C-alpha positions as CSV (number, residue, x, y, z in Angstrom):
1,X,-22.7,-9.8,7.4
2,X,-19.9,-8.1,8.5
3,X,-18.4,-7.7,4.8
4,X,-21.5,-5.5,4.3
5,X,-21.0,-3.2,7.0
6,X,-19.7,0.2,6.9
7,X,-16.5,1.5,8.5
8,X,-15.3,4.9,9.2
9,X,-11.4,5.7,9.8
10,X,-10.6,9.5,9.7
11,X,-12.4,10.8,6.4
12,X,-12.5,7.3,4.8
13,X,-16.1,6.4,5.3
14,X,-16.1,3.0,3.7
15,X,-19.7,1.3,2.5
16,X,-18.3,-2.3,3.0
17,X,-15.2,-3.7,4.3
18,X,-13.4,-4.5,1.1
19,X,-10.1,-3.1,0.1
20,X,-8.3,-3.4,-3.2
21,X,-4.6,-3.2,-2.3
22,X,-1.8,-1.6,-4.6
23,X,-1.0,-4.1,-7.4
24,X,1.4,-2.9,-9.7
25,X,0.1,-3.0,-13.4
26,X,3.4,-2.2,-15.4
27,X,1.2,-0.5,-18.1
28,X,2.6,3.1,-17.7
29,X,4.3,5.1,-20.4
30,X,6.6,8.2,-19.4
31,X,5.4,7.4,-15.7
32,X,1.7,9.0,-16.5
33,X,-1.7,7.1,-16.1
34,X,-3.6,6.2,-19.2
35,X,-7.0,5.1,-20.6
36,X,-6.0,1.6,-19.3
37,X,-5.5,2.7,-15.8
38,X,-8.7,4.3,-15.9
39,X,-10.8,1.0,-17.0
40,X,-9.1,-1.0,-14.6
41,X,-9.7,0.9,-11.3
42,X,-13.0,2.2,-12.4
43,X,-14.4,-1.6,-12.9
44,X,-13.5,-2.2,-9.3
45,X,-15.2,0.8,-8.1
46,X,-18.2,-0.3,-10.3
47,X,-18.0,-3.7,-8.7
48,X,-18.3,-2.5,-5.4
49,X,-15.0,-2.1,-3.6
50,X,-15.1,0.3,-0.8
51,X,-11.6,1.4,-1.2
52,X,-8.9,1.4,-4.0
53,X,-5.5,1.9,-3.2
54,X,-3.7,2.7,-6.5
55,X,-0.6,1.0,-7.0
56,X,2.8,2.0,-6.0
57,X,3.9,5.2,-7.7
58,X,7.3,6.7,-7.5
59,X,8.1,10.0,-5.6
60,X,11.0,10.2,-7.6
61,X,12.2,8.9,-11.1
62,X,14.7,6.3,-9.2
63,X,11.8,5.7,-7.1
64,X,10.0,3.8,-9.5
65,X,10.1,-0.2,-9.6
66,X,10.4,-0.3,-13.3
67,X,10.2,2.2,-16.3
68,X,6.5,1.1,-16.7
69,X,5.6,2.4,-12.9
70,X,3.5,5.4,-12.2
71,X,5.2,8.7,-11.0
72,X,3.7,11.2,-9.0
73,X,7.1,13.5,-8.8
74,X,6.1,16.2,-11.2
75,X,2.8,18.4,-11.6
76,X,2.1,16.9,-15.2
77,X,1.2,13.5,-13.6
78,X,-1.7,14.9,-11.5
79,X,-4.0,15.4,-14.3
80,X,-4.4,11.5,-15.4
81,X,-4.5,10.6,-11.8
82,X,-7.4,12.9,-11.1
83,X,-9.2,11.3,-13.9
84,X,-9.3,8.0,-12.3
85,X,-10.0,9.4,-9.1
86,X,-13.2,11.1,-10.3
87,X,-14.2,8.1,-12.1
88,X,-14.1,6.0,-9.2
89,X,-15.4,8.4,-7.1
90,X,-18.6,9.0,-9.4
91,X,-19.1,5.0,-8.9
92,X,-18.8,5.2,-5.1
93,X,-15.4,4.2,-4.3
94,X,-13.0,5.8,-2.3
95,X,-9.2,6.5,-3.5
96,X,-6.0,6.0,-2.1
97,X,-2.6,6.2,-3.9
98,X,0.5,4.4,-2.4
99,X,3.8,6.6,-2.5
100,X,6.7,4.8,-2.9
101,X,10.5,4.8,-3.5
102,X,11.8,1.6,-4.6
103,X,15.4,2.3,-3.3
104,X,17.6,-0.7,-4.1
105,X,14.9,-2.6,-5.9
106,X,14.7,0.2,-8.4
107,X,15.2,-1.7,-12.1
108,X,14.1,1.4,-13.9
109,X,16.6,3.4,-16.3
110,X,18.3,0.0,-16.1
111,X,21.7,1.1,-18.1
112,X,22.7,4.0,-15.6
113,X,25.2,2.9,-13.1
114,X,24.9,4.8,-9.5
115,X,21.5,5.6,-10.0
116,X,19.9,3.3,-7.3
117,X,20.1,4.4,-3.4
118,X,19.5,2.4,-0.3
119,X,20.8,2.9,3.5
120,X,23.6,0.7,2.6
121,X,25.6,-0.4,-0.5
122,X,24.2,-4.0,-0.8
123,X,22.3,-5.0,-3.8
124,X,18.9,-6.9,-3.3
125,X,20.2,-9.8,-5.1
126,X,22.3,-10.5,-8.1
127,X,19.8,-9.2,-10.7
128,X,19.7,-5.9,-9.1
129,X,22.2,-3.3,-9.3
130,X,24.4,-2.3,-6.1
131,X,22.9,0.6,-4.7
132,X,24.9,4.0,-3.4
133,X,24.9,4.3,0.4
134,X,22.3,7.5,1.1
135,X,24.1,10.5,2.2
136,X,22.1,12.8,4.8
137,X,21.3,14.9,1.8
138,X,19.7,12.0,-0.2
139,X,17.4,11.5,3.0
140,X,16.4,14.9,3.1
141,X,16.0,15.0,-0.6
142,X,13.5,11.8,-0.4
143,X,11.7,13.0,2.7
144,X,10.8,16.1,0.5
145,X,9.7,13.9,-2.2
146,X,7.5,12.3,-0.4
147,X,5.9,15.4,0.9
148,X,5.5,16.7,-2.6
149,X,4.0,13.8,-3.7
150,X,1.4,13.7,-0.7
151,X,0.6,17.2,-2.1
152,X,0.3,16.2,-5.6
153,X,-2.0,13.4,-4.4
154,X,-4.3,16.1,-2.5
155,X,-4.5,18.0,-5.9
156,X,-5.5,15.1,-7.7
157,X,-8.4,14.5,-5.1
158,X,-7.2,11.3,-3.2
159,X,-9.2,10.3,-0.1
160,X,-6.0,9.0,1.4
161,X,-2.2,8.2,1.0
162,X,-0.4,5.1,1.9
163,X,3.4,5.0,2.3
164,X,4.8,2.2,1.2
165,X,7.1,0.6,3.8
166,X,6.9,-3.0,3.0
167,X,8.5,-5.4,0.4
168,X,12.1,-4.6,0.6
169,X,11.7,-0.7,-1.2
170,X,13.7,2.0,0.5
171,X,11.8,2.5,3.9
172,X,11.6,-1.4,4.5
173,X,15.4,-1.6,3.6
174,X,16.0,1.0,6.4
175,X,14.0,-1.0,8.8
176,X,15.5,-4.3,8.3
177,X,18.9,-5.4,9.7
178,X,19.7,-7.4,6.7
179,X,19.9,-4.4,4.3
180,X,20.5,-1.8,6.7
181,X,24.3,-1.9,7.8
182,X,24.7,1.5,8.8
183,X,26.8,2.9,11.9
184,X,25.4,5.9,12.4
185,X,21.9,7.4,13.9
186,X,19.9,5.4,11.4
187,X,21.4,1.9,11.6
188,X,21.9,-0.4,14.3
189,X,19.2,-0.2,16.9
190,X,15.5,-0.7,16.2
191,X,14.9,2.7,17.1
192,X,17.7,4.0,14.8
193,X,16.7,1.6,11.8
194,X,13.1,3.4,12.3
195,X,14.4,6.9,12.5
196,X,14.0,7.6,8.5
197,X,10.6,6.2,8.7
198,X,9.3,8.2,11.6
199,X,11.1,11.5,10.2
200,X,9.3,10.6,6.9
201,X,5.9,10.4,8.4
202,X,6.1,13.5,10.4
203,X,7.1,15.4,7.4
204,X,4.4,14.0,5.3
205,X,1.9,14.5,8.1
206,X,2.6,18.1,8.3
207,X,1.8,18.8,4.5
208,X,-1.3,16.3,4.2
209,X,-4.4,17.6,5.1
210,X,-4.9,16.6,8.9
211,X,-8.8,15.4,7.9
212,X,-7.5,13.0,5.5
213,X,-6.3,9.5,6.4
214,X,-2.6,8.5,6.2
215,X,-1.8,4.6,5.7
216,X,1.1,2.7,6.1
217,X,1.9,-0.8,4.7
218,X,4.6,-2.9,6.6
219,X,6.3,-6.1,6.2
220,X,5.8,-7.9,9.4
221,X,8.4,-10.5,8.9
222,X,11.4,-11.0,6.6
223,X,11.3,-14.7,7.1
224,X,15.2,-14.6,7.6
225,X,17.3,-15.1,10.4
226,X,18.6,-11.8,11.4
227,X,15.7,-10.0,9.8
228,X,12.7,-7.8,10.6
229,X,10.1,-10.0,12.5
230,X,6.6,-9.7,14.1
231,X,7.9,-8.3,17.7
232,X,10.1,-5.5,15.9
233,X,7.2,-4.7,13.8
234,X,4.7,-4.2,16.7
235,X,7.3,-1.8,18.3
236,X,7.3,0.2,14.9
237,X,3.7,0.2,14.8
238,X,3.7,1.6,18.4
239,X,6.6,4.2,17.3
240,X,4.7,5.3,13.9
241,X,1.1,5.3,15.0
242,X,0.7,8.7,16.2
243,X,1.3,9.7,12.4
244,X,-1.1,6.8,11.1
245,X,-4.4,6.3,10.7
246,X,-4.6,2.9,9.3
247,X,-1.9,-0.1,8.8
248,X,-1.7,-2.4,6.1
249,X,0.0,-5.4,7.2
250,X,2.2,-7.6,4.5
251,X,5.2,-9.7,5.0
252,X,8.5,-10.4,3.1
253,X,10.1,-8.8,0.2
254,X,13.5,-7.9,1.6
255,X,15.5,-10.8,0.3
256,X,14.8,-14.3,-1.2
257,X,13.2,-16.6,1.4
258,X,11.4,-19.8,2.1
259,X,8.0,-19.5,3.9
260,X,4.7,-21.3,3.4
261,X,2.2,-19.3,1.5
262,X,-1.5,-20.5,1.6
263,X,-5.0,-18.3,1.9
264,X,-4.7,-16.3,4.9
265,X,-1.0,-16.8,5.7
266,X,-0.5,-13.2,6.8
267,X,-3.8,-12.7,8.7
268,X,-2.1,-13.5,12.1
269,X,0.5,-10.7,11.6
270,X,-2.4,-8.1,10.9
271,X,-4.3,-9.5,14.4
272,X,-1.5,-9.2,16.6
273,X,-0.7,-5.8,15.7
274,X,-4.4,-4.9,15.8
275,X,-4.7,-6.4,19.2
276,X,-1.0,-5.3,20.8
277,X,-0.9,-1.7,19.4
278,X,-4.7,-1.0,19.5
279,X,-5.0,0.3,15.9
280,X,-7.2,-0.3,12.9
281,X,-5.5,-2.5,10.3
282,X,-6.0,-4.3,6.9
283,X,-5.5,-7.8,6.4
284,X,-4.2,-9.3,2.9
285,X,-2.9,-12.4,1.7
286,X,-4.3,-14.7,-0.5
287,X,-8.0,-14.1,0.8
288,X,-10.0,-15.5,-1.5
289,X,-13.5,-16.3,-0.6
290,X,-16.5,-14.5,1.6
291,X,-16.4,-17.1,4.2
292,X,-12.8,-16.0,5.0
293,X,-13.6,-12.5,4.9
294,X,-16.4,-12.9,7.3
295,X,-14.1,-15.0,9.7
296,X,-11.7,-12.4,10.0
297,X,-14.1,-9.7,10.4
298,X,-16.5,-11.5,12.9
299,X,-13.7,-12.4,15.1
300,X,-12.0,-9.1,15.4
301,X,-8.8,-10.2,13.6
302,X,-9.0,-7.0,11.3
303,X,-10.9,-4.0,10.5
304,X,-10.7,-4.3,6.8
305,X,-9.7,-6.7,4.3
306,X,-8.0,-6.4,1.0
307,X,-8.5,-8.9,-1.6
308,X,-5.6,-8.6,-4.4
309,X,-5.6,-11.5,-7.1
310,X,-9.4,-12.2,-6.3
311,X,-10.0,-8.8,-7.7
312,X,-7.9,-9.2,-10.5
313,X,-10.0,-12.2,-11.3
314,X,-13.3,-10.8,-10.4
315,X,-13.7,-6.8,-10.5
316,X,-17.2,-7.4,-9.1
317,X,-16.3,-9.5,-6.3
318,X,-18.4,-7.3,-3.9
319,X,-21.7,-7.0,-6.1
320,X,-21.6,-10.9,-6.9
321,X,-20.7,-11.6,-3.1
322,X,-24.0,-9.5,-2.3
323,X,-26.2,-11.5,-4.8
324,X,-25.0,-14.6,-4.1
325,X,-25.6,-14.5,-0.4
326,X,-29.0,-12.5,-0.7
327,X,-27.7,-9.9,1.0
328,X,-29.1,-6.0,0.8
329,X,-27.0,-4.0,-1.3
330,X,-27.5,-1.0,-3.8
331,X,-26.0,-2.1,-7.0
332,X,-25.0,0.3,-9.5
333,X,-28.1,1.7,-11.1
334,X,-27.2,0.9,-14.8
335,X,-26.8,-2.9,-14.1
336,X,-29.2,-3.4,-11.4
337,X,-31.4,-5.6,-13.6
338,X,-28.6,-8.2,-14.0
339,X,-29.2,-8.9,-10.4
340,X,-33.0,-8.7,-10.2
341,X,-33.4,-12.3,-10.8
342,X,-30.9,-15.4,-10.6
343,X,-31.4,-17.0,-13.8
């Protein structure tokens, strides 16, 4: 089965095609990784997930989504992250971390005014603070923060980093005309709206080890009139692919929108980008059973498949699927006897 075939991109030699996408846990204290994080991620490694992408981690204090999110803006945060990486490596999984700046969707330090930043001074909705429009100095500071975060990720032993350019956070808000109303060289045309992302990618690529993979997550569509659409995202990918080794394709998040959500609803986005841009992609979006995963891979719609909620429900999804389908599989030694017999 394609699910259990190995896959290699850059330094990532994955033992199967299953990815755990970044999903915020909102359990961090003082932005530090804890034993609860360790148990959470290590469980998915034991269960057979090939690539685990750690949740969105703020590259600056105001880059956190909430006060209970992980941070990677200070060297003191490296040790806790490294414990998790080492544990997951010991169980056969490779590890990435998603680097993020929440932009106008930052809810941390809620009592502070003038705390959030974005390309234009537009609140995400009435529940968020109105952000301050970023200056050139702000942009430079954020790009440097991503670079320093990448260096800390390398020090912690991560095999890859993922730049979060989706779901209405800072980078995504530069890309979308809904949130970017600038009239300088960072607003207006798609080339201008993509400028901040491309500058950031180039800066990070310069400090991130050349032999290690760099991932980029994008929202393929805002699902709103006048917002980002798939055709624009294809063009962004073509501009970004010289810096990026693997694209993780999602959608939505820039503002409230109505759209149909069903198992596999985002797969066509990944499929289109893979075929039109000739890049490897991760498909994601309520994918919840082996038949669906196998169809995606067998038909060349994506190179890897991310299971989010399904891996929250079932940390041992890969091992259990191999057992149920009688597939050759190297079970973790201490649990092999659980799979020797079906009863």
